[in-house]
C-alpha positions in Angstrom: -25.2 -11.8 166.3 -23.3 -13.4 163.5 -24.0 -10.4 161.3 -22.5 -8.1 164.0 -19.4 -10.2 164.3 -18.9 -10.2 160.5 -19.4 -6.5 160.3 -16.8 -5.8 163.0 -14.4 -8.1 161.2 -15.0 -6.0 158.0 -14.4 -2.9 160.1 -11.1 -4.2 161.3 -10.1 -5.0 157.8 -10.6 -1.4 156.6 -7.5 0.5 155.6 -6.3 2.5 158.6 -3.4 4.8 159.5 -1.5 3.0 162.3 0.1 5.3 164.8 1.0 2.5 167.3 0.3 -1.2 167.5 -2.2 -2.8 169.8 -2.8 0.1 172.1 -5.8 1.9 173.5 -5.4 5.4 174.9 -7.4 8.4 176.1 -7.7 11.4 173.9 -8.3 14.5 176.0 -11.0 14.7 178.6 -13.9 16.8 180.0 -15.3 17.1 183.5 -18.7 15.6 184.3 -19.1 16.9 187.8 -19.5 20.6 188.7 -18.0 22.1 191.8 -16.0 19.0 192.6 -13.6 18.8 195.6 -10.9 17.4 193.4 -10.0 19.2 190.2 -8.3 17.2 187.5 -5.9 19.0 185.2 -4.6 16.2 183.1 -5.4 12.6 182.3 -3.4 10.5 179.9 -3.9 6.8 180.2 -2.6 4.2 177.7 -3.0 0.4 177.7 -0.5 -1.7 175.8 -1.8 -5.2 174.9 1.7 -6.5 174.2 3.1 -5.7 177.6 -0.2 -6.0 179.4 0.5 -2.7 181.2 -1.2 0.6 181.8 0.8 3.8 181.6 -0.9 6.7 183.3 -0.3 10.4 183.9 -2.8 12.1 186.1 -2.5 15.5 187.7 -4.8 17.9 189.5 -5.4 19.5 192.9 -7.4 18.7 196.0 -8.8 20.9 198.7 -7.9 18.4 201.4 -6.1 15.2 202.0 -8.5 12.2 201.8 -8.7 8.6 200.9 -10.6 7.8 197.7 -12.2 4.9 195.8 -11.9 4.9 192.0 -14.4 3.6 189.4 -13.4 3.1 185.8 -16.1 2.4 183.1 -15.2 1.9 179.4 -17.9 1.9 176.7 -17.6 1.1 173.0 -20.4 1.8 170.6 -22.8 2.6 173.4 -22.2 -0.7 175.3 -20.2 -1.3 178.5 -17.1 -3.4 177.6 -15.1 -2.9 180.8 -15.9 -1.8 184.4 -13.8 -1.9 187.5 -13.9 -0.4 191.0 -10.6 -0.3 192.8 -8.9 1.1 195.9 -5.6 3.0 195.0 -4.3 1.9 198.4 -4.9 -1.8 197.8 -1.7 -3.8 197.4 -3.0 -5.2 194.0 -3.8 -1.8 192.6 -1.4 0.4 194.6 -1.1 4.0 193.3 1.2 5.6 195.8 0.5 9.2 194.6 -3.3 8.7 195.2 -3.0 6.9 198.5 -4.3 9.1 199.9 -5.0 12.1 197.6 -2.8 14.8 199.0 -3.9 18.4 199.8 -2.8 20.8 197.1 -1.4 19.9 193.7 -0.6 16.3 192.9 0.7 14.3 190.0 0.6 10.5 189.5 2.8 8.9 186.8 3.8 5.4 186.3 2.9 1.9 185.0 0.7 -0.8 186.4 0.3 -4.4 185.3 -3.2 -5.5 184.5 -4.3 -9.0 185.6 -5.2 -11.4 182.8 -8.7 -11.7 184.1 -9.3 -8.0 183.5 -7.2 -7.8 180.3 -9.4 -10.6 178.8 -12.5 -8.4 179.2 -11.2 -6.0 176.4 -12.4 -7.3 173.0 -9.6 -8.0 170.6 -11.4 -6.1 167.8 -11.0 -2.9 169.9 -7.3 -2.9 168.9 -7.8 -3.1 165.2 -11.1 -1.2 164.5 -10.3 2.2 162.9 -11.9 5.2 164.6 -12.9 3.3 167.7 -16.1 4.8 169.1 -15.1 4.4 172.8 -15.6 6.4 176.0 -13.8 6.1 179.3 -15.3 7.5 182.5 -13.3 7.8 185.8 -15.1 8.7 189.0 -13.3 9.4 192.4 -15.5 8.9 195.5 -14.7 9.4 199.2 -13.8 6.1 200.8 -15.8 6.8 203.9 -19.0 8.4 202.7 -19.1 7.4 199.0 -19.6 11.1 198.0 -18.5 11.9 194.4 -15.3 14.0 194.5 -14.4 14.1 190.8 -15.7 12.9 187.5 -13.9 13.0 184.1 -14.8 11.5 180.7 -12.4 10.9 177.9 -12.6 9.6 174.3 -10.7 6.4 173.8 -9.0 5.5 170.5 -6.5 2.9 169.3 -4.5 5.2 167.1 -6.1 4.0 163.8 -8.4 5.8 161.5 -10.1 5.5 158.1 -9.0 9.0 157.3 -5.9 7.9 155.3 -4.2 10.5 153.1 -3.4 7.7 150.6 -7.1 7.1 150.0 -7.6 10.8 149.0 -4.5 10.6 146.7 -5.8 7.4 145.1 -9.3 8.9 144.6 -7.7 12.0 143.1 -5.6 9.8 140.8 -8.7 8.0 139.6 -10.5 11.3 138.8 -7.3 12.5 137.1 -7.1 9.4 135.0 -10.8 10.0 133.9 -9.9 13.6 133.1 -6.9 12.5 131.0 -9.1 10.1 129.1 -11.6 12.9 128.5 -8.7 15.1 127.3 -7.5 12.4 124.9 -11.0 12.1 123.5 -11.2 15.9 123.1 -7.9 15.9 121.2 -9.2 13.2 118.9 -12.4 15.2 118.4 -10.4 18.2 117.4 -8.3 16.2 115.0 -11.1 14.5 113.3 -13.5 17.4 113.3 -16.1 15.1 114.9 -16.8 14.5 118.6 -15.9 11.2 120.1 -17.5 10.5 123.5 -15.4 9.1 126.3 -16.2 5.5 127.2 -18.0 5.2 130.5 -17.1 5.9 133.2 -16.5 9.5 132.1 -14.9 12.2 134.2 -18.4 13.6 134.9 -19.6 10.3 136.3 -16.5 9.7 138.3 -16.2 13.1 139.8 -19.9 13.5 140.7 -19.7 10.1 142.4 -16.9 11.3 144.6 -19.0 14.4 145.3 -21.8 12.1 146.4 -19.6 10.4 149.0 -18.4 13.8 150.3 -22.0 15.2 150.6 -23.1 12.0 152.3 -20.8 13.1 155.1 -22.3 16.6 155.3 -25.7 15.8 156.7 -26.8 16.7 160.2 -27.0 13.1 161.5 -25.1 11.1 164.1 -22.4 9.4 162.0 -20.3 6.6 163.3 -16.8 8.1 163.6 -15.4 5.5 161.1 -17.7 6.7 158.3 -17.1 10.4 159.1 -13.4 9.8 158.6 -14.0 7.8 155.4 -16.1 10.6 153.8 -13.4 13.1 154.7 -11.1 11.5 152.2 -13.3 12.8 149.3 -13.4 16.4 150.4 -11.2 17.4 147.4 -14.0 16.6 145.0 -16.0 19.5 146.5 -13.1 21.9 146.3 -12.3 21.7 150.0 -8.6 21.6 150.3 -6.9 22.4 153.7 -4.6 25.4 153.2 -3.9 27.5 156.3 -2.4 30.5 154.5 -5.5 30.7 152.3 -7.8 30.5 155.3 -5.9 33.3 157.0 -6.3 35.5 153.9 -10.0 34.7 153.7 -10.4 35.5 157.5 -8.8 38.9 156.8 -11.2 39.5 153.8 -14.2 38.6 156.0 -13.0 40.8 158.8 -13.0 43.8 156.4 -16.4 43.0 155.0 -18.5 42.5 158.0 -17.4 39.0 159.2 -17.2 38.0 162.8 -14.0 36.0 163.7 -14.6 35.5 167.4 -15.6 31.8 167.1 -15.4 31.4 163.3 -11.8 31.7 162.2 -8.8 29.4 161.5 -7.1 30.8 164.6 -10.0 29.8 166.8 -10.1 26.3 165.3 -6.4 25.8 166.1 -7.3 26.0 169.8 -10.5 24.1 169.7 -11.5 20.5 169.9 -14.4 19.5 167.7 -17.3 17.7 169.4 -20.0 16.3 167.1 -23.5 16.8 168.3 -25.5 13.6 168.5 -28.8 15.4 167.7 -29.9 16.1 164.2 -31.5 19.4 165.0 -29.0 20.7 167.5 -31.4 20.2 170.5 -30.0 16.8 171.7 -26.5 17.6 173.0 -24.9 15.4 175.5 -25.6 15.9 179.1 -22.2 17.3 180.0 -22.5 19.8 177.1 -25.8 21.1 178.5 -24.7 21.3 182.1 -21.1 22.4 181.8 -20.7 23.9 178.3 -18.9 26.9 179.8 -16.6 24.7 181.9 -15.4 22.3 179.2 -11.7 22.2 178.5 -8.8 20.1 177.8 -5.6 20.8 179.8 -2.1 19.5 179.1 -0.1 20.4 182.2 2.0 18.4 184.7 2.3 19.1 188.4 4.1 17.8 191.5 2.8 17.3 195.0 2.5 20.7 196.7 5.0 22.1 194.2 4.9 24.8 191.6 3.9 24.0 188.1 6.8 22.9 185.9 5.2 24.1 182.7 3.8 27.3 181.6 0.2 28.4 182.4 -2.4 25.7 181.5 -3.2 25.8 177.9 -6.8 25.0 177.4 -8.7 24.0 174.2 -12.3 25.0 173.8 -14.7 22.2 172.9 -16.4 23.4 169.8 -19.8 21.7 169.1 -20.4 21.1 165.4 -22.7 19.2 163.1 -23.7 18.9 159.4 -21.8 21.0 156.9 -20.0 22.9 159.6 -18.7 19.7 161.1 -17.5 18.4 157.8 -15.6 21.5 156.7 -14.1 22.4 160.1 -12.5 19.0 160.5 -10.4 20.2 157.5 -9.5 23.4 159.5 -11.9 25.5 157.2 -14.2 27.8 159.2 -17.8 27.4 158.1 -18.1 31.0 156.9 -14.9 30.5 154.8 -16.4 27.5 152.9 -17.7 29.3 149.8 -14.6 31.5 149.4 -12.3 28.5 149.7 -14.2 26.7 146.9 -14.2 29.9 144.8 -10.5 30.3 145.1 -9.8 26.6 144.3 -12.1 26.8 141.3 -10.3 29.9 140.1 -6.9 28.2 140.4 -8.3 25.2 138.5 -9.6 27.4 135.7 -6.2 29.2 135.5 -4.4 25.9 135.3 -6.6 24.7 132.4 -6.1 27.9 130.5 -2.3 27.9 131.1 -2.0 24.2 130.2 -3.9 24.5 126.9 -2.0 27.7 125.9 1.3 26.1 126.8 0.5 23.0 124.7 -0.4 25.4 121.8 3.0 27.1 122.1 4.7 23.7 122.1 2.9 22.7 118.9 3.7 25.9 117.2 7.4 25.5 118.1 7.3 21.9 116.9 5.8 23.1 113.6 8.8 25.4 113.1 11.3 22.7 113.5 9.5 19.6 112.2 6.2 17.9 111.5 4.0 17.0 114.4 1.4 14.2 114.3 -1.6 14.8 112.0 -4.1 14.1 114.8 -2.9 17.2 116.6 -3.8 19.5 113.8 -7.4 19.8 115.0 -6.2 21.0 118.4 -3.9 23.5 116.8 -6.8 25.0 114.9 -9.5 24.8 117.6 -7.7 25.2 120.9 -10.0 28.1 121.9 -13.0 25.9 121.4 -11.4 23.1 123.5 -10.6 25.6 126.2 -14.2 26.8 126.3 -15.5 23.2 126.2 -13.3 22.3 129.2 -14.5 25.2 131.3 -18.1 24.5 130.6 -17.6 20.9 131.5 -16.1 22.0 134.8 -19.1 24.2 135.4 -21.4 21.2 134.7 -19.5 18.9 137.0 -19.5 21.5 139.9 -23.0 22.9 139.5 -24.6 20.7 142.2 -21.9 21.3 144.8 -21.7 25.0 143.8 -25.4 25.3 144.5 -24.8 23.8 147.9 -22.1 26.2 148.9 -23.9 29.3 147.5 -27.1 28.5 149.4 -25.1 27.7 152.6 -23.3 31.1 152.2 -26.6 32.9 151.9 -27.9 31.2 155.0 -24.9 31.1 157.3 -22.4 33.5 155.8 -21.5 36.7 157.6 -19.5 38.7 155.0 -21.6 40.8 152.6 -18.9 40.6 150.0 -18.8 36.8 150.1 -22.6 36.7 149.6 -22.3 39.0 146.6 -19.7 36.8 145.1 -21.8 33.8 145.8 -24.8 35.4 144.0 -22.8 36.5 141.0 -21.0 33.2 140.4 -24.2 31.2 140.9 -25.9 33.4 138.4 -23.0 32.9 135.9 -23.1 29.1 136.3 -26.9 29.0 136.0 -27.0 31.3 133.0 -24.2 29.4 131.2 -26.0 26.1 131.5 -29.3 27.7 130.6 -27.9 29.3 127.4 -26.4 26.0 126.3 -29.7 24.2 127.1 -31.7 26.7 125.1 -29.3 26.5 122.1 -29.4 22.7 122.0 -33.1 22.7 122.3 -33.5 25.3 119.5 -31.2 23.3 117.2 -33.1 20.1 118.0 -36.4 21.7 117.0 -34.9 23.2 113.9 -33.4 19.9 112.8 -36.6 18.0 113.5 -38.7 20.5 111.6 -36.3 20.4 108.6 -35.3 16.7 108.5 -38.0 15.0 110.6 -35.6 14.0 113.5 -32.8 15.3 115.6 -30.1 13.2 114.2 -28.1 16.2 113.1 -27.2 16.9 116.7 -25.0 13.8 116.4 -24.2 14.0 112.6 -23.4 17.7 112.1 -19.7 18.0 113.0 -19.9 21.6 114.1 -22.9 21.0 116.3 -21.3 17.9 117.8 -18.1 19.7 118.5 -19.8 22.6 120.3 -22.6 20.9 122.3 -22.0 17.1 122.5 -20.5 17.3 126.0 -24.1 17.6 127.3 -25.5 14.5 125.4 -22.7 12.4 123.9 -23.5 9.5 126.2 -27.1 9.3 125.3 -29.1 7.7 122.5 -30.4 10.0 119.8 -34.0 10.0 121.0 -32.8 10.9 124.6 -30.5 13.8 123.9 -32.6 15.9 126.2 -31.8 13.8 129.4 -29.1 16.2 130.4 -31.8 18.7 131.4 -33.2 16.4 134.2 -29.6 15.8 135.3 -29.0 19.5 135.7 -32.2 19.9 137.7 -31.2 16.9 139.8 -27.9 18.5 140.7 -29.5 21.7 141.6 -32.2 20.1 143.8 -29.8 17.9 145.7 -27.4 20.8 146.5 -30.3 23.0 147.6 -31.9 20.4 149.9 -28.6 19.6 151.7 -27.7 23.3 152.2 -31.1 24.7 153.1 -31.9 21.7 155.4 -28.6 22.0 157.4 -29.3 21.3 161.0 -32.4 19.2 160.2 -31.1 15.7 159.4 -34.4 14.0 158.8 -35.5 16.5 156.3 -32.2 16.4 154.5 -32.2 12.6 154.3 -35.8 12.4 153.3 -35.5 15.0 150.5 -32.3 13.5 149.2 -33.9 10.0 149.2 -36.8 11.2 147.0 -34.5 12.9 144.5 -32.2 10.0 144.2 -35.1 7.6 143.8 -36.7 9.8 141.0 -33.4 9.9 139.1 -33.1 6.1 139.3 -36.7 5.7 138.0 -35.9 8.0 135.1 -32.8 6.0 134.1 -34.6 2.7 134.4 -37.6 3.9 132.4 -35.7 5.6 129.6 -32.5 3.5 129.3 -31.0 6.5 127.6 -27.3 5.5 127.3 -25.8 4.7 123.9 -23.9 1.7 125.1 -24.8 -1.2 127.4 -21.7 -0.6 129.5 -22.6 3.1 130.1 -26.2 2.0 131.0 -25.1 -0.6 133.6 -22.4 1.6 135.1 -24.7 4.5 135.6 -27.5 2.3 137.0 -25.0 0.8 139.4 -23.9 4.2 140.5 -27.4 5.4 141.0 -28.5 2.3 142.9 -25.5 2.8 145.3 -26.6 6.4 145.8 -30.1 5.4 146.8 -28.7 2.6 149.0 -26.3 5.1 150.6 -29.1 7.5 151.6 -31.1 4.6 153.0 -28.2 3.6 155.2 -27.7 7.2 156.3 -31.4 7.3 157.3 -30.4 4.9 160.1 -28.1 7.6 161.5 -30.9 10.1 162.1 -31.1 10.6 165.9 -34.9 10.7 166.0 -35.1 7.0 165.0 -33.2 6.0 168.1 -31.0 3.4 166.4 -28.3 1.8 168.7 -24.7 3.0 168.2 -23.4 -0.5 167.4 -26.1 -0.9 164.7 -25.1 2.5 163.3 -21.4 1.4 163.2 -22.3 -1.8 161.4 -24.3 0.2 158.9 -21.4 2.6 158.5 -19.1 -0.3 157.8 -21.4 -1.8 155.2 -21.8 1.6 153.6 -18.0 2.1 153.4 -17.6 -1.4 151.9 -20.2 -0.8 149.2 -18.9 2.7 148.3 -15.3 1.4 148.2 -16.3 -1.5 145.9 -17.9 0.9 143.4 -14.9 3.3 143.5 -12.6 0.3 142.8 -14.8 -0.8 139.9 -14.7 2.7 138.4 -10.9 2.7 138.7 -10.6 -0.7 136.9 -13.0 0.4 134.1 -11.1 3.6 133.6 -7.8 1.6 133.3 -9.4 -0.8 130.8 -10.8 2.1 128.8 -7.3 3.5 128.3 -6.5 0.3 126.3 -9.7 -0.1 124.4 -10.4 3.6 123.7 -8.4 3.6 120.5 -9.9 0.3 119.3 -13.6 0.7 119.9 -15.2 3.6 118.1 -18.0 5.7 119.7 -21.4 4.6 118.2 -22.4 8.1 117.2 -19.0 8.6 115.6 -19.3 5.3 113.7 -22.9 6.1 112.4 -21.8 9.5 111.3 -18.8 8.0 109.4 -21.0 5.4 107.7 -23.4 8.1 106.6 -20.5 10.2 105.2 -19.2 7.1 103.4 -22.6 6.3 101.8 -23.0 9.9 100.7 -19.5 9.9 99.2 -20.3 6.7 97.2 -23.3 8.4 95.6 -21.4 11.6 94.7 -19.4 12.1 91.4 -15.8 11.0 91.7 -13.3 13.8 92.1 -11.2 15.0 89.2 -8.1 13.3 90.6 -9.9 9.9 90.4 -8.3 7.5 87.9 -11.6 7.1 86.2 -11.2 10.6 84.8 -8.3 9.3 82.6 -11.0 8.3 80.1 -12.6 11.7 80.2 -9.8 13.8 78.8 -10.9 16.8 76.7 -10.5 16.0 73.0 -10.1 19.6 72.2 -6.7 19.5 73.9 -5.5 17.4 70.9 -7.1 19.5 68.1 -5.9 22.4 66.2 -7.8 25.7 66.7 -9.3 25.2 63.3 -11.0 22.0 64.1 -13.7 23.4 66.3 -17.2 22.0 66.1 -20.1 23.8 64.7 -23.2 24.3 66.6 -25.7 21.5 65.9 -29.4 21.3 66.4 -29.1 20.7 70.2 -29.4 23.6 72.6 -26.1 24.9 74.1 -25.3 26.9 77.1 -23.6 30.2 76.1 -23.2 31.6 79.6 -19.8 30.0 80.2 -16.9 32.4 80.1 -14.8 32.1 76.9 -11.6 31.9 79.0 -12.7 28.9 81.0 -11.0 25.6 80.3 -12.5 23.8 83.3 -15.6 21.7 82.9 -18.6 23.4 84.4 -21.6 21.7 86.1 -25.1 22.5 85.1 -28.0 20.6 86.6 -25.9 17.6 87.3 -24.3 17.4 83.7 -20.8 18.6 82.9 -20.4 21.1 80.1 -17.4 20.5 77.8 -15.1 23.5 77.4 -14.0 24.5 73.9 -11.2 26.8 72.8 -12.2 30.2 71.5 -11.5 31.2 67.9 -11.3 34.9 67.3 -13.7 36.3 64.7 -15.9 33.3 64.4 -19.3 33.5 66.0 -19.8 29.8 65.3 -17.2 28.9 68.0 -18.3 31.1 70.8 -20.1 28.2 72.5 -17.8 26.5 75.1 -20.3 24.0 76.5 -23.8 22.8 76.5 -26.4 21.2 78.7 -28.8 18.6 77.5 -32.4 19.7 77.2 -35.5 17.8 76.2 -35.5 14.0 75.9 -32.7 11.6 75.6 -33.9 9.4 72.8 -37.3 9.4 74.4 -36.0 8.7 77.9 -34.9 10.7 80.9 -31.1 11.4 80.8 -29.1 9.1 83.0 -27.4 10.6 86.1 -23.7 11.0 85.4 -22.8 9.6 88.9 -24.9 6.5 88.4 -23.9 5.5 84.8 -20.6 4.8 83.2 -19.1 7.9 81.4 -18.0 7.5 77.8 -15.3 9.5 76.0 -16.2 12.5 73.9 -18.2 11.7 70.8 -18.2 14.1 67.8 -19.3 13.9 64.3 -20.9 15.9 61.5 -21.9 19.3 62.5 -22.7 18.4 66.0 -20.7 19.6 69.0 -19.1 16.9 71.3 -21.2 15.9 74.2 -21.0 13.4 77.1 -23.4 10.5 77.4 
């Protein structure tokens, strides 16, 4: 009991959009009695805790004048929280318009005070819990016989919801910050000629985490309303952006390519009220849906007693039963058959934005170069902007591959337009082939490097290889560069199970639980990440993914879990996922400050290797040490050339060369040519044989002495 109370307190503390304060009101209604003597056209009841009054607006028609008894039952999370039987003619509950119910049309409007004894029966938490899962049922019975004359049911809410636009904007801002950090790293990579991995959490980790929250809300299970609203905030990560004009254009496209818009269009959704099936396989609809599906409606009209209607003809909204992926996308006013085309157009817009942005930055740099000198670290971008553009697009394909698989499979199964199915097949093939080609290329390079050098370190040390392919493995240790392959398979499998299992919640949750658990085991076994921070962050993310699926398992209808238990589970799930999202946001902010101070381990190792190689190589000609190695022949007259001695000389050097040449690690000494003298055709020599009985010292390991000449011997370097 204490756990339930704590969970409800957490639920009340969730961020919610407040429409009004401390009120409970009905939200539409449906009939629950066929062929009733009293027809109800409109019900609008609102209770204000501050004034302790009920404001009501009820209208309908009756076949005859009769006295009635009313019964009101309010349930929350499957439990009765308020129940009252009253006589509209009683002086304590007098409703003049219903005492008695007149023959013909009638309307009852007004306010009524609620006694403190009844007001105290309403739990205080009902006024603060977002997405209140409440139901109100009103029955009218004949006062003399007790016969049911009318029955209506209405959803009850308090005007607060966890579907807050600010949450979506904040989440998009977090993903944008991770993307900017990745862009800064890419610019640094272009400038240095070597890849520098983004500190964890990366854009890939952040964006795929948001996709996990979104897909958690797409399963065919009986979600608590509060979690359904929370998951809706992350729809942007799957490319689902409400845009009415786009949906109208997609409807037109489908209509021309074999689509059926009767109950699957944005126009239909405008006039429909979504009702979420409680069953996970579509067979366990509510009783009123089974009995009166053809008679369900929501009317918004006002009438007077035996008078004409003041408004236009009744405008009814069809109750549209949805579940799974359809329920998730249609709450965004996206018809289910428009899902793939919506994501395709959003992806195309994103690709165009990336291309235009990079080209615009290139133009700015070129203009800057004409009028001044731009920072040196932007030189790499200026030279390799095409490569950066391609790298960014491939990274987007990798991030979207799992969700893209989901939408393509869903289009194949539920789509109605042949053209949309063709586009789904073509784009899915392009995505898959792109990742397959990169995988094959990286695998081939790894085998080649291992065969030639004994390990695959060149994947991290070779600048060109790193620049082209590191986006797949830059977070991993050298021995675990291949882990990106299981990640791609994991994304594909998860998307396929969710889409192919739509309508079968237990199968979806079970399959996803197995996949998430396998990925967690792989990460714990291999510990593949190059830094401890990356390891713990990714383990934390994967643990939360597994825990999320376990929680969603309780929402499966076949298990028969009580609604209040489901709501408590949903609250806990929101809390855990919100904490992880907040942690990622904090870490991204911190990484902005430390990114320039802490070097990537692969980058650091590569730089150390280059520094060591440079220390073992001969100093460049510009090095000050070459001041002792000046050519003596520059200070001699042409007649002072040396004669050939007993040593062997290299005569293959061009007579016009005045630059020292390298032969087998020894520098040859250039000499000036003297015309007509065969004795001075030799411009350099290489040492052969022994060096006083010992092997000659390497010039880059021993001090170099000035030229030494004497007798008939040519000058040589020691």
